[in-house]
Each structure stands twice: as C-alpha cells, then as structure tokens.
C-alpha positions, -999 to +999 in steps of 0.1 A: +316+008+629+292+028+650+298+007+681+335+009+678+334+046+673+313+050+705+338+030+725+367+050+711+349+083+718+349+074+755+387+077+756+399+112+763+433+105+746+416+094+714+396+127+713+428+146+721+446+129+692+418+135+667+415+172+677+453+177+674+453+165+637+462+190+609+430+188+588+438+216+564+447+192+535+433+159+548+396+153+541+395+122+563+411+141+592+385+169+589+355+146+587+368+126+617+373+158+637+337+169+628+323+135+637+340+134+671+331+171+678+294+164+669+293+134+692+308+156+719+285+187+716+257+180+691+223+193+703+206+162+688+200+126+696+222+113+668+248+123+643+254+111+607+288+095+599+281+094+561+306+121+553+333+103+573+324+070+557+328+086+522+364+094+531+375+062+547+381+027+531+385-009+542+418-026+548+419-036+511+413+000+499+377-005+489+348+018+499+329+008+530+295-008+522+273-001+553+248-028+541+274-056+547+287-068+580+322-057+587+346-070+614+349-045+642+385-054+648+394-047+612+378-013+612+395-005+645+429-015+632+424+004+599+412+036+617+441+036+641+465+030+612+450+060+592+452+083+622+488+073+628+497+083+593+481+117+595+499+150+601+496+167+635+489+204+640+510+204+672+546+198+680+539+162+689+532+139+659+500+120+655+519+088+657+533+097+691+499+109+703+483+077+693+512+056+707+507+074+741+470+064+741+469+030+725+505+019+718+521-009+737+553-030+730+557-068+730+590-084+740+594-116+720+624-137+728+636-170+715+662-189+736+679-221+728+673-249+753+711-251+761+710-213+770+738-204+746+717-185+721+690-158+724+672-137+700+651-109+716+629-086+695+605-058+703+572-054+684+547-026+688+510-032+691+477-014+695+453-042+698+458-076+716+440-105+698+432-134+722+424-169+710+395-187+728+397-223+738+379-250+758+405-247+786+401-209+789+372-196+809+381-159+813+403-132+798+431-139+823+433-175+810+436-162+775+463-138+784+482-166+803+480-187+772+492-157+751+524-153+771+530-190+777+563-204+765+562-222+732+586-249+719+601-241+685+632-249+665+654-220+652+687-217+634+706-190+653+738-192+633+739-195+595+750-229+584+744-245+618+717-270+626+683-261+639+682-260+677+653-267+700+643-234+716+617-218+738+597-188+724+581-164+749+560-133+743+554-108+771+544-072+773+573-048+778+553-015+778+517-014+787+494+010+768+471+035+784+440+022+766+442-016+764+421-029+735+414-067+736+400-085+706+383-118+714+388-140+683+353-155+681+354-160+643+375-189+631+378-209+598+364-244+599+385-266+576+358-293+577+331-271+562+355-246+545+336-217+560+339-192+588+320-200+620+315-182+653+324-195+687+298-187+713+316-203+743+314-185+777+343-162+784+342-140+814+361-108+819+367-087+850+358-051+858+394-046+870+423-062+852+459-064+865+484-066+836+515-071+858+515-109+856+519-106+818+546-081+818+583-088+810+595-074+844+583-074+880+568-045+898+537-030+913+502-039+899+492-022+867+454-019+871+429-013+843+392-005+846+367-018+821+356+011+799+336-003+770+324-035+754+315-041+717+291-070+714+284-091+684+250-107+680+244-132+653+266-156+632+298-152+612+278-146+580+253-120+594+249-102+626+248-069+645+272-049+666+263-028+696+282-014+726+281-008+763+301+023+774+310+036+808+312+074+813+313+092+846+305+060+865+274+053+845+271+024+820+250+031+789+238+007+762+241+020+726+221-003+703+211+016+672+183+040+682+180+023+716+201+043+741+194+036+778+212+032+811+226-003+815+226-023+848+261-036+852+247-066+870+234-078+836+269-078+821+274-116+824+241-123+807+246-098+778+283-102+772+299-134+784+282-158+760+277-195+768+243-212+771+209-195+777+191-204+809+167-233+804+130-225+801+098-244+807+068-243+784+032-242+794+030-280+797+059-282+822+084-296+796+119-284+799+132-267+767+168-276+757+194-249+763+206-229+734+238-209+728+238-172+734+247-157+700+253-123+717+287-120+733+316-097+737+339-091+707+360-061+717+370-050+752+383-016+761+402-011+793+416+022+806+446+024+829+438+040+863+450+076+865+444+108+885+417+125+864+420+158+883+458+160+875+454+151+838+453+181+816+440+161+786+410+146+804+386+170+786+401+179+752+385+206+731+381+205+693+398+232+671+381+266+670+368+263+634+353+229+641+337+241+673+322+271+655+307+249+628+291+226+654+277+256+672+261+269+639+246+235+633+231+235+668+216+269+661+200+256+629+187+225+647+171+246+675+154+269+649+140+239+631+129+223+663+112+256+674+093+259+641+082+223+644+070+229+680+051+259+668+033+238+642+024+212+668+011+239+692-011+256+666-025+228+646-020+194+663-023+199+701-057+217+698-068+188+677-058+163+703-076+182+731-108+191+714-110+167+685-093+174+652-125+178+632-138+205+655-106+225+653-106+224+615-142+237+609-130+272+602-103+262+578-127+238+561-153+265+555-127+287+542-114+260+519-148+252+505-155+288+497-121+291+480-127+260+459-161+272+448-148+306+439-121+289+418-146+267+400-170+296+395-198+280+415-200+309+439-195+345+428-182+370+453-203+401+460-179+421+438-173+416+401-161+382+392-124+382+385-111+372+351-096+337+347-059+335+341-047+328+305-014+317+290-011+351+275-015+368+308+013+350+325+018+379+349-017+390+350-034+398+383-062+375+393-082+390+421-093+363+445-116+375+472-116+352+503-128+369+534-119+402+518-083+393+510-070+404+476-038+386+463-020+378+431-022+346+411-048+328+433-022+318+460-044+330+489-073+308+477-052+277+478-035+286+511-065+276+534-069+244+514-033+234+520-035+244+557-066+224+561-051+193+545-019+197+565-038+201+598-059+171+590-030+149+582-010+159+612-040+154+635-046+119+620-009+111+626-011+123+661-042+102+668-025+072+653+005+076+675+028+081+645+035+118+653+054+109+685+079+088+665+082+117+640+090+142+667+117+118+681+131+113+647+133+151+639+170+153+647+176+121+627+160+135+596+179+168+597+211+152+583+195+130+556+166+108+546+149+085+569+168+052+573+202+069+570+230+053+590+234+073+622+254+072+654+230+077+684+248+096+711+221+101+737+185+090+745+159+105+722+130+126+733 
C-alpha cells in the first residue's frame, strides 16, 4: 500500500484528481486529501496513513489488515475505483478527471475467418495486466503477446453454427499514466497453491505504445516514472518502490529513503538469477533466483511541463491550513526537544555526563534527606502532610525555595534522573535514533505504519 501510494503521488494528475474531490460528506475522500497533502508539504520525514486505512476497505469489503501481505495491484484497482465513484467539487466529475489521468480504451474485435462477420467492442481500462512467459524477455514482448491475434469460435447469428474466428485486442485510446501490472503470481494446479515467478523481465526507460495501438500514427512515447518491487514469495514478502521526480530517482523502502542509481535498475528490478559467487575455498556457489523484482510499472506520457497548468496542483484551502497548523506543532515540539538536548545531553557528551550532573545530584540528595527527615533545614522543620490536610501547605526549603506540596523537592530528583537517562542513551548511541524518529512518534506509538516521504535527519 505504501509503495503504491508513493508511486501514485508522483503523478500530478492523480494529485489534481484527489484535491478536486468534494470531501464535505465523504470521510474517505477527506482522509485521502489529507494524506496526499501531508506527503506534499509535511515538515517531517514520514506521515501516518492510519486514518486513511480506517476509511478504506479491500476489494471484498473487509477492513485492511496491515499485518498481512496484500497484492499491490488489488489495492491500486480498488483505490482507483473508489476515487472514480466519489463526488467532485469542480464542474468536471471525478470519473472524468481520473479517466484523463489513468483511463484508456481497448478495442476488442472478433472477425470470422471468411470475413463476413465482425463484432467490435470497446472496453475501458486503467491498469494493463501482462502475463509472463518463457518466450517473453521484456515488456514489449508481453505487450506483443497481449495484442496478438487469437483463434476462437463464435456464433455471430442466433441459431447458426459456430464459426472459426480471429480475436484481436489493441489499444484505441492511450492513457496519460500507463500502469503495467506484471503478473508474477500464478496458481499452480500441481501443488494447488499460489507461487511466484521470478524470471527475468526487462523494461525500458522509454516505451513507445504506437505498435500496440489500433491505428497508425506518430510514436506515443512514455517515460518510466516509478517501479513497485516485490521481494519474497507468494505467501510472504515486502513491497517497496523506486520513484523518479525532477530527474532524480529515489528508493522508498520503509524507513530507508535514499537516492537511487538508475544503473542498478536491472539488478534490483528485472529479476532472474543472482550473479554467481565464490567462497573462501574457491568453490563456485550455485546461482539462485532473485526474489526481488518489479511488480508494478508506472509510465508517464511525455508532455510540455511548462505549458501544463495542472503540473503542480494545490490542495483545498482548508486542507492546506490544517497541514500548516500541524507543521507549526511539529516545529514547536522539535524546538523543545532540541532545547532539552542542548541543556542536558550535549554538555554531558562534551564534559562527561557524571560531571555535569553533580549540581543536580547534590540538590537531589538534600531534597531526599529533607523529605526523610534526616537533615533539618536551618529554619523550623515543616509539618508532614496528612490525609486531613489535603490542601495543607508543606514548606520545603531547598536552596531557599518555598513551594506547596513538596513538588519543588522532587523536581531536582526528576531532572537528575532524566538527565542521567538521556546522557546514558546518548553515550549508547540510542539517542541519535530517537532524534531521527521524533517525527515518526508524533503521529502515534513507535512501530506504527508510516509512509516515509523524505530522508530522515
């Protein structure tokens, strides 16, 4: 789900469609708008999709279980279907907006061999599912197999005999965003279970869709925009993505977000066999299948970005204001945390945490002794609190400070313990991870599902 959303987010037309939705009475539309807006302008390393997940369901209508592996293509089809059925806040319907971005049209035609009968039919699509095979080494081979003529028998006239016919499927209208689903999961009738095909399948950076169209004309060029990779088996695995934005490829793999060298695309996405290795004794290890390979491909049609008014869509004003308020809260929390580091942790790292806590320790010891009665202040000893005196004043003298209820006596103790713990964490290297995970913990508990949108740090 996260990897698919990251690939979809890279499409300006998808963002424009989401921001154009009427979310006044549609919780799913509102949460989708907030999620996309946060991915666009969140002042944090990650965002939480839990509110969005709570509003969406699987294709069978069940709640999404983030602990189980879900097919990325099923989530993509269900999400596009949900958006298509939503109301739009503009004059253009959501279905038309989505059709402009992801919609294409097949032309399926069945002709009798004698040429006397024909049955053409148009069928819309948003995702093209391509079957893999031993005779197909790249995506173009899969597309050629997809549009190849097929021999069938069809009864064209009621009451007449079945006639041998030729069925062809070609693309009549090409979409702006071409989503290709590589069908690597297939049912094995021998074992009665689903298995994954890890065969090598190459795909180009630039794809010409004209050879697969129903009519002739100039080339229709697409540029590779994103790749969703599946690593693992059909029963368990992990999805992550590679996304291209502003001529820069980035790897989004859970919390790991880093620039991606496009030269490594064949190793990371094509599948096939791993390169053979040699052990310390000079023996050649057998080659193994690469279980990480491309599962979804996102291609974007070439266009003039400068002339496109929708290239940088903006969210609705109320959504934008909410994200701005959240960013202010995040900055305040981050500033408070930085102040804590500066006053209590950084001095400990520079001078030794025990040395910096001497003053607090002495203050804590005096406070504890005063509370236990072992050390009487110079003035009259204060009375101990009783149940009857719930609101009674208890004068605690710690360095001349007089407070109510003994709170000031415990304050240095807590500060000393807090400073000691933080310093120990810093020395152990754990604090660095805590600082990086600050933004992650703002939206929920540690371990919560999150969508990382930029490198941490």
